[in-house]
Backbone bond lengths (Angstrom), bond angles and torsions (degrees), N, CA, C in turn:
res aa  C-N    CA-C-N  psi(-1)  N-CA   C-N-CA  omega(-1)  CA-C   N-CA-C  phi
1 M - - - 1.445 - - 1.526 111.39 -
2 K 1.353 116.91 -34.17 1.453 119.20 179.29 1.522 111.33 -63.70
3 A 1.336 117.02 -25.30 1.464 121.09 178.64 1.524 111.88 -74.10
4 G 1.327 116.82 -11.94 1.454 120.02 176.33 1.513 114.61 109.86
5 L 1.330 118.22 -0.80 1.459 120.41 178.93 1.527 109.83 -66.37
6 G 1.310 116.86 124.87 1.459 121.55 179.69 1.513 114.26 79.26
7 S 1.336 117.51 10.77 1.470 120.87 -179.15 1.523 111.42 -64.89
8 P 1.336 115.88 148.65 1.464 119.15 177.20 1.526 111.67 -73.50
9 L 1.311 115.70 148.72 1.462 122.06 171.94 1.523 107.74 -70.57
10 P 1.346 119.63 176.14 1.474 119.96 179.30 1.533 113.17 -55.22
11 L 1.303 118.07 -27.83 1.465 122.07 172.34 1.520 106.67 -132.41
12 G 1.317 116.09 98.96 1.446 117.88 -179.52 1.506 114.24 169.93
13 L 1.326 114.20 175.84 1.450 123.66 -176.49 1.521 109.87 -101.15
14 G 1.325 116.96 140.79 1.454 119.89 178.47 1.513 111.93 -175.45
15 A 1.324 115.22 -179.84 1.458 122.58 -178.27 1.523 110.85 -82.20
16 V 1.331 116.08 135.18 1.461 122.86 176.70 1.526 108.17 -135.55
17 V 1.312 116.74 164.75 1.466 122.66 170.87 1.517 106.41 -121.53
18 M 1.336 116.51 121.63 1.452 121.39 179.38 1.523 108.81 -100.07
19 E 1.323 116.29 136.43 1.465 122.11 174.85 1.519 108.26 -107.00
20 A 1.327 115.55 134.65 1.465 121.24 175.84 1.524 107.76 -144.47
21 T 1.325 116.76 159.04 1.450 121.79 178.46 1.516 108.94 -91.15
22 G 1.337 116.20 131.55 1.461 120.83 177.53 1.516 110.18 -63.22
23 R 1.316 116.41 130.32 1.469 120.63 -175.31 1.523 111.97 -70.20
24 V 1.325 118.93 -23.62 1.459 122.52 179.07 1.528 110.64 -99.53
25 S 1.325 117.13 -48.95 1.467 121.94 -174.96 1.525 113.19 -78.76
26 G 1.338 116.51 -29.96 1.457 120.76 -174.72 1.520 112.63 77.44
27 E 1.341 116.72 3.69 1.464 121.64 -179.81 1.519 110.75 -89.65
28 R 1.328 114.71 152.46 1.465 121.23 178.95 1.519 108.96 -74.39
29 R 1.335 117.44 130.78 1.462 123.94 -179.68 1.518 109.21 -118.52
30 E 1.328 116.90 143.72 1.461 122.49 177.34 1.523 109.31 -116.71
31 V 1.329 116.43 134.06 1.458 121.92 -178.25 1.525 109.06 -131.17
32 P 1.348 118.18 122.47 1.465 119.90 174.11 1.525 109.35 -76.98
33 L 1.319 116.15 132.12 1.464 121.36 -177.73 1.525 110.03 -141.62
34 L 1.302 115.68 163.08 1.454 121.89 170.12 1.520 106.17 -93.02
35 G 1.322 117.10 126.31 1.457 120.11 -176.29 1.515 112.37 -127.65
36 L 1.303 114.91 151.70 1.467 122.87 174.58 1.520 106.53 -103.40
37 R 1.317 116.88 115.09 1.470 120.93 -179.83 1.513 109.50 -92.96
38 L 1.318 114.01 129.75 1.460 122.50 177.50 1.520 107.43 -127.17
39 G 1.327 116.52 79.67 1.461 121.11 -177.91 1.513 111.13 67.27
40 D 1.356 117.70 -113.02 1.464 121.93 -178.11 1.530 112.49 -91.66
41 K 1.326 117.35 11.75 1.468 121.83 179.46 1.523 109.70 -122.47
42 V 1.322 115.05 148.82 1.458 121.87 172.38 1.522 106.51 -128.07
43 V 1.327 116.40 129.38 1.460 122.19 179.88 1.528 108.11 -108.27
44 V 1.339 115.98 126.29 1.461 122.45 175.39 1.527 107.17 -124.73
45 S 1.329 116.34 160.44 1.464 118.19 -177.44 1.522 111.30 -153.61
46 T 1.330 114.85 166.61 1.458 122.94 174.35 1.518 108.97 -156.35
47 V 1.330 115.38 148.78 1.464 119.89 173.53 1.528 109.67 -91.86
48 R 1.328 116.37 -10.09 1.470 121.92 -177.95 1.529 110.02 -83.07
49 E 1.307 116.11 107.06 1.469 122.61 179.52 1.528 111.75 -63.03
50 E 1.323 117.25 -28.65 1.460 122.18 -175.16 1.528 113.53 -94.50
51 S 1.325 119.03 10.94 1.463 121.36 178.16 1.523 109.63 -58.99
52 Q 1.326 115.70 128.54 1.463 120.05 -178.65 1.523 111.31 -63.76
53 W 1.332 117.73 -38.70 1.467 119.35 -179.82 1.522 110.62 -64.04
54 L 1.334 117.43 -35.31 1.462 121.04 178.68 1.528 110.11 -66.55
55 K 1.317 116.74 -43.95 1.471 120.76 177.92 1.531 110.82 -62.80
56 N 1.336 116.82 -40.07 1.464 120.30 179.39 1.527 111.60 -63.68
57 V 1.321 116.72 -43.67 1.470 121.25 -179.39 1.532 110.58 -67.83
58 A 1.339 117.05 -37.38 1.465 120.34 178.20 1.531 110.97 -65.30
59 A 1.336 116.93 -30.76 1.467 121.11 -179.03 1.523 112.67 -81.35
60 N 1.343 117.42 -27.09 1.465 121.10 -177.88 1.525 107.94 -149.13
61 D 1.323 117.05 113.55 1.468 120.64 -174.34 1.528 114.52 -82.58
62 E 1.338 117.87 -1.73 1.465 120.38 177.51 1.526 108.50 -80.12
63 T 1.319 116.01 108.82 1.455 122.18 -174.06 1.527 109.28 -132.17
64 A 1.321 114.79 -178.80 1.462 122.01 172.12 1.517 106.70 -148.50
65 V 1.326 115.62 156.78 1.461 119.92 177.69 1.525 108.13 -137.52
66 W 1.326 115.62 138.28 1.463 122.68 177.84 1.520 108.89 -102.30
67 Y 1.308 116.77 128.80 1.465 122.71 167.93 1.520 107.56 -157.95
68 C 1.316 115.27 155.85 1.466 121.90 -177.92 1.532 111.95 54.94
69 G 1.340 117.00 30.86 1.453 121.46 176.71 1.513 115.74 76.00
70 R 1.348 116.92 10.41 1.474 120.31 -177.91 1.522 110.80 -130.44
71 R 1.326 114.92 150.46 1.466 121.97 176.31 1.520 108.67 -93.48
72 H 1.316 116.14 132.76 1.469 122.10 179.86 1.527 108.11 -122.29
73 D 1.341 117.37 120.61 1.464 120.62 174.90 1.513 108.54 -67.26
74 T 1.338 116.14 135.58 1.455 120.51 -177.27 1.522 111.20 -137.88
75 T 1.317 114.11 164.21 1.452 123.24 170.64 1.516 106.70 -117.44
76 A 1.321 116.40 132.13 1.461 121.37 -175.65 1.524 111.58 -98.16
77 A 1.326 115.12 140.90 1.462 122.34 172.01 1.527 106.56 -122.70
78 V 1.334 117.06 122.94 1.463 122.52 -176.00 1.519 109.65 -103.18
79 R 1.332 115.35 130.85 1.471 121.11 173.31 1.523 107.42 -121.27
80 R 1.330 115.53 113.27 1.466 121.90 -177.23 1.515 110.89 -86.43
81 G 1.310 116.11 149.09 1.454 122.99 177.86 1.513 108.92 170.52
82 P 1.326 118.62 -165.04 1.469 120.36 176.75 1.529 111.12 -56.94
83 L 1.328 116.17 -34.01 1.456 123.13 172.05 1.524 106.00 -117.56
84 N 1.340 116.64 110.57 1.463 121.60 -179.95 1.520 108.12 -78.88
85 I 1.317 116.39 121.19 1.464 122.14 -175.26 1.520 109.93 -113.69
86 V 1.330 115.36 131.80 1.460 121.43 177.52 1.525 107.58 -120.38
87 T 1.327 115.46 122.64 1.469 121.38 176.37 1.511 108.33 -103.19
88 L 1.329 116.18 120.86 1.455 123.04 179.16 1.525 107.79 -102.52
89 T 1.328 116.78 111.90 1.456 121.99 -178.33 1.515 109.21 -106.12
90 Q 1.331 116.52 128.96 1.457 120.00 -179.21 1.515 110.54 -57.37
91 S 1.311 115.89 136.23 1.465 121.54 179.25 1.522 108.94 -63.25
92 G 1.301 115.27 145.17 1.455 120.15 -179.26 1.524 112.96 89.52
93 T 1.341 118.04 -1.14 1.453 121.21 174.81 1.509 108.61 -116.83
94 K 1.283 116.61 151.66 1.453 120.69 -179.16 1.513 110.54 -83.63
95 A 1.345 114.47 138.40 1.474 119.70 175.00 1.514 108.01 -71.87
96 G 1.300 116.41 140.77 1.453 117.73 -176.18 1.397 114.14 -138.70
């Protein structure tokens, strides 16, 4: 997936790999997810409140996401609810 197979188009759904720092270990973790790409943002979600990747992103918003064979530094914004939504915005762009 990191090579770009199944990556989303600039507006579309596809496979991504999200990188986040483990809140306990401090080590970089990679998680394959299905993401919705909206230009410079990728939206991922889970209904599982106890997902370790969700807890890691909530603890540290400095993330990265792989799509189209490239790594993009991102900042994560977490919105909790019945469907936990994480918006990954490429660093250097304004959240809007």
